[in-house]
C-alpha positions in Angstrom: 135.9 99.8 72.7 134.5 98.8 69.4 133.1 95.1 68.7 136.1 94.8 66.4 138.9 95.5 69.1 136.7 93.1 71.5 136.9 90.6 68.9 140.5 91.1 68.3 141.3 90.9 71.9 139.6 87.8 72.1 141.3 86.2 69.2 144.5 87.3 70.6 143.9 85.8 74.0 142.8 82.6 72.5 145.9 82.3 70.6 148.0 82.9 73.6 146.3 80.1 75.5 146.7 77.9 72.7 150.7 78.1 72.9 152.3 74.9 74.6 150.9 74.3 78.1 154.5 74.1 79.1 154.7 77.7 79.4 152.2 77.7 82.0 153.8 74.9 84.0 157.0 76.4 83.6 155.8 79.7 84.9 154.3 77.9 87.9 157.7 76.3 88.6 159.7 79.5 88.4 157.3 80.9 90.8 157.6 78.0 93.0 161.6 78.3 93.0 161.6 81.9 93.8 159.2 81.4 96.6 161.6 78.6 97.6 164.5 81.2 97.5 163.0 83.3 99.9 161.3 85.9 97.7 159.1 88.1 100.0 155.5 87.4 99.3 153.2 90.4 98.7 151.3 91.3 101.7 147.9 92.9 101.8 147.6 96.6 102.7 147.5 97.4 106.4 144.1 98.3 107.8 143.4 101.7 108.6 143.3 102.8 112.3 140.0 101.9 114.0 137.2 104.4 114.2 136.6 106.0 117.7 133.2 105.7 119.1 132.2 108.4 121.5 129.3 108.2 123.8 127.8 109.9 127.1 128.9 109.1 130.4 127.1 106.2 131.9 126.7 104.1 128.9 127.2 100.4 129.5 130.7 99.6 128.7 129.5 96.3 127.0 127.3 98.4 124.4 130.1 100.8 123.6 132.4 97.8 123.1 129.8 96.2 120.7 129.0 99.4 118.9 132.8 100.0 118.1 133.4 96.5 116.8 130.3 97.0 114.6 131.4 100.2 113.1 135.0 98.7 112.4 134.1 95.8 110.5 136.4 95.4 107.4 133.6 96.1 104.9 133.7 99.8 106.3 137.6 100.1 106.3 137.6 102.5 103.1 134.1 103.8 103.5 132.9 107.2 104.8 130.7 106.4 107.8 128.3 108.5 109.7 126.5 107.0 112.9 124.6 108.2 115.8 122.6 106.6 118.2 120.3 108.3 121.0 118.0 107.2 123.5 115.0 109.0 123.4 113.8 109.1 127.2 116.8 111.3 128.4 118.8 112.1 125.2 121.6 109.9 126.1 124.0 109.6 123.1 124.7 105.9 123.1 127.6 106.0 120.2 128.4 108.4 117.6 131.2 108.7 115.0 131.2 111.2 112.2 127.6 112.1 113.0 127.9 115.6 111.0 129.4 114.2 108.0 127.3 114.7 104.7 126.5 111.3 103.1 124.3 110.1 100.3 121.4 108.5 102.2 120.0 106.5 99.1 116.5 105.5 100.0 116.9 107.0 103.3 115.6 110.1 101.5 112.0 108.6 101.5 112.1 108.9 105.2 111.9 112.9 104.6 109.4 112.4 101.9 107.0 110.2 103.9 107.4 112.8 107.0 106.7 115.6 104.6 103.9 114.2 103.2 102.1 113.0 106.6 102.7 116.7 107.8 101.5 118.5 104.6 98.9 116.2 103.1 97.8 114.3 106.5 97.2 110.8 107.1 93.8 110.6 105.6 94.5 112.3 102.2 93.4 110.2 99.2 94.4 110.4 95.6 91.5 110.9 93.2 90.8 109.9 89.5 87.7 111.1 87.7 85.8 109.6 84.8 83.4 111.8 82.7 81.2 111.1 79.7 81.4 113.6 77.0 78.6 113.4 74.8 75.0 111.8 75.1 74.6 108.4 77.0 71.5 107.1 76.2 70.4 103.3 76.4 73.7 102.0 77.1 75.4 103.9 74.4 77.7 106.9 74.9 77.6 109.0 71.8 81.0 110.6 72.5 84.0 109.9 74.3 85.2 108.6 77.9 87.2 111.1 79.7 89.7 110.3 82.3 91.5 113.2 84.6 94.3 112.0 87.1 95.4 113.5 90.2 98.7 111.5 90.6 97.1 108.2 92.2 100.3 105.9 92.1 98.3 103.0 93.6 96.1 102.1 90.6 96.8 98.6 89.4 95.3 96.1 87.2 92.7 94.9 89.9 91.6 98.6 90.7 91.0 99.2 86.7 88.9 96.1 86.4 86.8 97.4 89.4 86.5 100.8 87.6 85.4 99.2 84.1 82.8 97.2 86.0 81.4 100.4 87.6 81.3 102.2 84.5 79.5 99.1 83.0 77.0 99.3 85.8 76.4 102.8 85.3 75.3 102.2 82.0 78.2 102.7 79.6 77.7 99.6 77.5 79.1 101.0 74.1 81.5 103.8 73.3 81.1 105.6 69.9 84.4 107.6 70.4 87.3 106.7 72.5 89.2 107.4 75.6 90.7 110.9 76.5 93.5 111.1 79.2 94.2 114.1 80.8 97.5 114.3 82.9 97.4 118.1 83.2 97.5 117.9 87.0 101.3 117.3 87.0 103.8 119.1 84.5 105.3 117.2 81.8 108.8 116.5 83.4 108.3 112.8 84.5 111.9 111.7 85.6 113.1 113.0 89.0 116.3 114.7 89.3 119.2 112.1 89.3 117.2 109.7 87.4 118.9 110.6 84.3 122.1 109.0 85.3 120.5 105.6 85.9 122.5 102.9 84.4 119.3 100.6 83.3 116.9 103.4 82.5 114.3 101.1 81.1 114.0 99.3 84.5 110.5 99.5 86.3 112.1 101.2 89.3 112.7 104.2 87.5 109.6 104.8 85.3 107.9 108.0 84.5 106.1 109.7 87.3 102.7 111.0 85.7 99.2 112.2 87.2 97.8 109.0 85.5 99.5 105.9 86.0 98.5 102.1 86.1 100.8 99.3 87.6 103.4 102.2 88.4 104.0 102.8 84.7 105.4 99.6 84.2 104.3 96.4 82.0 104.8 92.9 83.1 106.2 90.3 80.9 104.9 86.9 81.8 106.9 83.9 80.5 105.8 80.1 80.8 107.6 76.9 79.4 106.1 74.4 77.3 107.7 71.4 75.9 111.1 71.0 74.8 111.8 72.2 71.3 108.7 74.3 71.4 108.4 78.0 71.8 107.4 79.4 75.3 104.3 81.4 76.3 105.5 84.9 76.3 102.7 87.6 77.0 102.4 91.2 78.0 100.0 91.5 80.9 97.7 93.1 81.0 97.6 93.6 77.2 98.1 97.2 76.0 98.4 98.3 72.3 100.9 100.7 73.6 103.2 97.8 74.2 104.7 95.7 71.3 106.4 92.3 71.9 108.7 90.8 69.3 111.2 88.0 69.5 110.9 84.3 71.0 111.8 82.4 73.9 112.5 78.6 73.2 111.8 75.9 75.6 114.6 73.4 76.2 115.6 70.7 78.6 117.6 73.1 80.9 117.4 76.6 79.2 120.2 79.2 79.0 118.1 82.2 80.3 115.9 84.9 79.1 117.2 88.4 78.0 114.7 91.3 77.7 115.4 94.7 76.1 113.0 97.6 75.9 113.1 100.8 74.2 111.1 104.0 73.2 109.7 103.2 69.5 107.0 104.4 67.1 104.1 102.9 65.7 103.1 102.8 61.9 100.9 105.8 62.8 103.8 107.9 64.2 102.5 107.3 68.1 105.1 106.6 70.5 105.2 103.0 71.9 107.2 100.6 74.2 109.0 98.2 72.2 110.2 94.9 74.0 112.4 92.5 72.6 112.9 88.9 74.3 115.2 86.1 73.4 116.6 83.0 74.9 115.6 79.9 76.3 113.7 78.4 79.6 114.0 74.8 81.0 111.2 72.8 80.7 110.6 72.3 84.3 111.2 75.7 85.3 108.3 77.8 87.1 106.6 80.5 85.3 107.9 83.9 86.0 107.4 87.6 85.0 109.3 90.6 85.0 108.6 94.3 84.6 109.9 97.2 82.3 108.8 100.8 82.2 106.4 102.0 79.7 106.8 105.0 77.5 104.0 107.2 76.6 102.3 106.2 79.9 99.1 108.2 79.6 98.2 106.5 76.4 99.2 103.2 78.0 96.8 104.1 80.9 94.0 104.8 78.3 94.9 101.4 76.4 94.9 99.3 79.5 91.6 100.8 80.3 90.2 100.0 76.9 91.3 96.4 77.6 89.5 96.1 80.8 86.3 97.8 79.5 86.3 95.2 76.8 86.9 92.4 79.1 83.6 93.7 81.1 81.7 93.6 77.7 81.8 97.2 76.8 82.0 97.8 73.0 84.8 100.3 72.5 87.4 100.9 69.8 91.0 101.3 70.7 90.9 105.1 70.3 93.2 107.0 72.9 93.8 110.8 72.9 95.5 113.1 75.2 93.9 116.3 76.2 91.9 118.3 78.8 88.5 117.5 79.9 86.4 119.0 77.4 83.8 121.7 78.6 80.6 120.3 79.2 81.6 116.6 80.3 79.7 115.2 83.1 81.4 113.3 86.1 80.3 109.9 86.6 82.8 108.4 89.0 85.4 109.3 91.2 87.9 106.5 91.8 90.0 107.2 95.1 93.1 105.7 96.7 93.6 104.2 99.9 94.5 106.6 102.6 98.1 108.2 102.6 98.6 106.1 105.8 98.6 102.6 103.8 100.6 104.4 100.8 103.3 105.6 102.9 103.4 102.1 104.5 104.1 100.5 100.9 106.5 103.4 100.4 108.8 102.6 103.2 108.1 99.0 103.6 109.3 98.2 100.0 111.0 101.4 99.1 108.9 102.2 96.0 110.5 105.1 93.8 107.4 106.0 92.1 105.3 106.3 95.1 107.8 108.7 96.6 108.2 110.9 93.4 104.6 111.1 92.9 104.1 112.3 96.6 106.7 115.2 95.9 104.7 116.2 92.9 101.5 115.8 94.5 102.5 118.1 97.4 103.6 120.7 94.9 100.2 120.6 93.2 98.4 121.0 96.7 100.3 123.7 98.2 101.5 125.6 95.0 98.8 124.7 92.8 98.7 122.5 89.4 100.7 121.8 87.5 102.4 119.7 90.4 106.1 119.9 89.8 109.3 118.4 91.4 110.8 121.6 92.1 107.5 123.0 93.9 107.3 119.5 96.0 110.7 119.8 97.1 110.2 123.3 98.1 107.4 122.2 100.2 109.4 119.4 101.8 112.4 121.6 102.4 110.2 124.0 104.1 108.9 121.3 106.6 112.6 120.1 107.4 113.7 124.0 108.1 110.3 125.4 109.7 109.1 122.3 111.5 112.1 119.7 112.0 114.5 122.6 112.5 117.3 121.9 109.8 119.6 124.9 109.1 119.1 126.1 105.5 121.9 124.9 103.3 123.2 122.3 105.9 122.0 119.6 103.4 120.7 118.6 99.9 117.5 117.3 99.2 117.1 117.3 95.1 114.7 114.2 94.8 112.4 112.2 97.0 113.1 108.8 96.4 116.9 108.7 96.7 117.7 107.2 93.5 121.2 108.1 92.6 123.6 110.8 93.8 121.9 113.9 94.6 121.0 113.9 98.1 123.2 114.6 101.1 122.2 114.4 104.8 124.0 113.7 108.0 123.2 111.0 110.6 122.5 113.7 113.2 119.9 115.1 110.8 118.3 111.7 110.2 118.3 111.1 114.1 116.6 114.4 114.5 113.8 113.9 111.9 113.1 110.6 113.6 112.7 112.2 116.9 110.3 114.8 115.4 108.2 112.3 113.9 107.8 110.2 117.2 106.7 113.3 119.1 104.1 114.2 116.1 100.7 113.4 117.4 99.3 113.8 113.9 101.4 111.4 112.1 104.0 109.7 114.2 102.3 106.6 114.9 101.8 106.2 111.1 105.2 107.0 110.3 106.6 104.6 112.7 104.3 101.8 111.4 105.3 102.4 107.8 108.8 101.2 108.4 110.0 97.9 107.7 110.6 95.4 110.7 113.7 93.5 111.1 113.3 89.9 110.7 109.9 89.8 109.6 108.5 92.7 106.9 109.7 94.7 104.1 113.2 95.4 103.0 115.0 94.1 106.3 112.5 91.3 106.7 115.1 88.8 106.3 117.7 90.6 108.5 118.6 90.4 111.9 116.5 87.0 112.4 117.3 85.3 115.7 118.9 88.5 117.4 117.5 90.6 119.7 116.6 93.0 117.0 114.1 90.9 115.4 110.6 92.4 115.7 112.1 95.3 118.2 113.9 97.1 115.3 111.8 99.3 112.7 113.9 101.0 109.9 114.3 102.4 106.2 116.9 100.9 104.2 119.0 102.8 101.4 121.1 100.9 98.9 122.9 101.9 95.8 126.1 101.1 94.5 128.9 101.9 97.0 126.0 103.5 99.4 124.3 101.8 102.0 122.2 103.4 104.8 120.1 102.2 107.7 117.9 104.6 110.1 115.0 104.1 112.4 113.8 102.9 115.9 114.9 100.0 118.3 113.7 99.2 121.6 116.4 98.3 124.2 116.1 95.6 126.7 114.2 98.0 129.2 111.7 98.7 126.3 113.1 102.4 125.8 113.2 103.6 122.4 116.7 104.4 120.8 117.0 106.7 117.6 119.7 105.6 115.1 121.2 106.3 111.7 124.2 104.4 110.0 124.7 106.2 106.7 127.7 104.8 104.6 129.1 105.8 101.2 132.5 105.1 99.0 131.9 101.4 99.7 134.5 99.2 97.6 133.6 95.5 97.8 129.6 95.5 97.8 127.3 96.3 100.5 126.6 92.9 102.0 129.5 93.3 104.7 128.3 96.9 105.5 124.5 95.3 106.0 126.3 93.1 108.5 127.6 95.9 110.3 124.2 97.5 110.5 122.7 94.0 111.8 125.4 94.2 114.6 124.5 97.9 115.5 120.8 96.8 115.6 121.2 94.0 117.8 123.7 95.5 120.0 121.2 98.7 120.7 118.6 95.7 121.4 120.5 93.9 123.7 122.6 96.7 125.5 125.6 95.2 124.0 125.1 91.6 125.8 124.5 89.8 122.5 127.3 88.3 120.6 126.8 86.7 117.1 127.3 83.1 116.6 130.3 82.2 114.0 128.0 81.4 111.1 125.6 84.3 111.6 128.2 86.5 109.9 126.9 85.6 106.6 124.5 87.9 105.2 121.6 87.2 102.8 121.6 89.0 99.6 119.1 92.0 99.6 117.1 93.1 96.9 118.6 96.2 95.4 115.2 97.3 93.6 112.4 96.8 95.9 108.9 97.7 95.7 105.3 97.4 96.5 103.8 94.5 98.5 104.4 91.5 98.5 108.4 91.7 99.0 109.7 91.9 95.4 112.9 90.8 93.7 114.8 93.1 91.3 113.3 92.0 88.3 109.8 91.5 89.5 109.2 94.8 91.1 107.5 97.6 89.7 108.3 101.0 91.2 110.6 99.7 93.6 114.1 100.8 94.1 117.2 100.9 96.7 
């Protein structure tokens, strides 16, 4: 609808509402009169028939009843649900319904990415970033360029880059006559995973580019702090980068009406690609400072620009001259910066559902197994081989087209998710790391606020998945005897938001952890709002989480 048509519609509505108030009153009177004359009120549509839950013989009737109640909460009435729970020690099926239905797993796809990475790259794997000097380094002056080659490290943040700048300074780089060359050739030029093209908010940090060189998950931070009423608020890019241009202003008022952020790809005066961020609105004078994140464009140049900032902060004299290209012949390696081990990276991936980490791991597997440049296609080929050759998935029985689960490109069944969880539990090389990477009910990660004060608190470890109309929870839970249970609950085509489905998942977790003996208090049916875009530690909010996602 055009702006003119929207405006015309509003004008017509205002004109209609401006008619005599008696019209409204008369309408209410007519309605009351009709009701008084016995007119039939419109009844809500009947609920569908309850879902049946099947289980093995010998399952406690209380558990079966509690699980049946959970999978039949009203929020799931019109949704597709696949559910399976199996006790590990004897393979007893505690409950299942539609366990072989293919459903969008959302971020449960990260369970597959993490498992394939631990199997392929191994728990001790570390990403690296290499720093070279290209030219003559004499008496503190580099007569030439500093060169950086990335190998996909998704964990470089401002603090790491500041440490690198300090190391280079201590090595003897106090002045650079040239500039900084950034080499991202370890990955190919496709920097958005399949499915990201349909993202409704493509500038959000949770859908940033996936590149071999990245800082702060290829996102930029916009910091906002109120001053005094009637004066502009402080708005700043942190850390500063000449690749990110800020325009607009935010006013400080007594109360404030909110701040709006708009970001897009643009060009600088010299024709170089930049990220243009526009801000507008107002903040309250007593409002706490806050920050939000947006993805950056031209991320390799952004990496170089941020590095220049930290070098200058350390006292290195260097101009802002960023070039993209391969490491020149004859360049001398002076520093290798390494990431934490994959164990820690996978923990961040699954605890906080970080999309950028997931897709970077996919590309890294492709590069390590099939050679550079790493690509999504080659990485997914590695992951599918793991599923079929190691876990035992039948070829063609599933769809795995990206490693993060962002949007509608993956399909798995609850039985397949449980099979994967069981395989990883038996994996002596990466199983312990895999289990410990998951969020913990009531205490940590994306379910840190859920299932508190229930038997599942601290006894359930799982991965969430949340998209519009999609919700998933798969993982491990200990029953009252201490026996582990594998479970997966996948749902899609949810009509009225996912909070009611979280309630069903919480009830499933508590039922399994108590063998069906626990019953919720009346007030515990309320479910806190869960973040849809979550990310790296600490637990984030949607607007304050680079890299995170459903």
